[in-house]
C-alpha angles and dihedrals in degrees: 000000000000113000136172118255127193103236101177144005132200141162140185135193126180118258096241112099115199114197126203089249088060097045099080091053099053124107128207093283086047094247115149113248131201095235124052113264100186130038099238141100142190094272093051092050097044094047093055102032114016089232122138103170142349137198123252129187117246115286094238100090095241100116129076133185091259088060092057091046091047093057092048091045093052091052092048091049093049091046088056092054091243141124122234091249086063090068111097097175136030124197115186125187117198140141089195104058118178088245140007085249146033101048118257094234092073090052090052089048089056095045091053090053094239110164118257095248130061101028122097118203126209128186112197125194107203094119111204094007093051097104094059092042089049091046088054091049090049095048093051091048095052095042091054092047093241097126128014104193116035126183111209115193137179114187134163137180102192101155096080093056105050133110106241096198137082090267091062101034095106089064102025097059091056104062139079141166128259150103141234128192140187129191114214135190147152132294133173112235140141090202107112089202097056126104116336102008102172139358131177130182126190139170142192113191094194086084095056095110096048093078121016151128113221103184088117097049104158092196090071118092102242094018094221095048105145139110106236090204093059099073094168099064099029103065090144085086091072135046115270123205140182094212098193096052093044091051094048093046094043094055092046095047096047095046095049094046090048093050091046093051092054092044094048095045095040088230126141134197087266087066095046124071101191141023113207112186124186107276098236100127129346088224088059091050094047092051089046090054092047097050098039091047095235116171103253092217089065094055120107120194134170101171091104092072105016100038119210111326093172109207091024100053102092100046090037093053093046093049094045091055092043089056088051089056092247101106114050137185109278094032115134115228132193116198132183125193137191128187146163118292082053099274128156141160149149140230139190121201143156113240 
């Protein structure tokens, strides 16, 4: 039977570490000021999110989301023992594309030096759920024989689009910049527990207004009709979130998708080495672990020091702990995700 195997894994985060102590003093170009800009502090941030620090790109406007994706992609391709021209499909999940259009996947293709013919490029916009959505797409492509070497990337550059004021702190303190990538390809195996074992993807559009960024609101005439100097009346420039509704729906979606994954595969926690939830908020993950009765020793997080990197969190977390020697080839991993939309899903796979 043709199954999908994870051939390579890679990740990248910028060098700049931004601690909770620094956050209140940053301006909108994330330059540290002498006077406090935002009413928050380390205790407030840790109590609500569990985050201690995150990574930002340099504040010189030279780095794009495609650059973060490129570095993670190079590492994943090298880890697979391949060359860029071996890739015949790119799936890139991001909510922070380089441009409104064209998609960022084609830019990554060009930066990798992949030849013009023979490589399809997909951008998917499922935000924090993009990795599982993309994994489901890649698995289907491989199993049907459509593509043989798929590069799946999650990449985000959040720090340029956050509201560095007290008004925006609930969202601003959560996010960091980074990228994670996998290379996937076919293998012949009758082992139902090899490679990609299970994926599910779900959505409920009734929650679309609970977490959004409306800077590209096509209903407006013109659709970018705002005065960037008037920050009180132009909140569409920044992400907006109903934190309580997002928290409750995230816990519910991640718990239900995790339980469904176990029920449909017949696997239990004795069969799974690691649980890697989307890194939205440590408090969400702790509640998911509690309600779903997941063994705490099997849970892997990176949000404490990377923040929420949306589409990148799952591969970034797996690769971080692999570099630390904790995650190893052959380990079986369960993952659940939740994002704006609402979207959510789960996956079980053997690394």
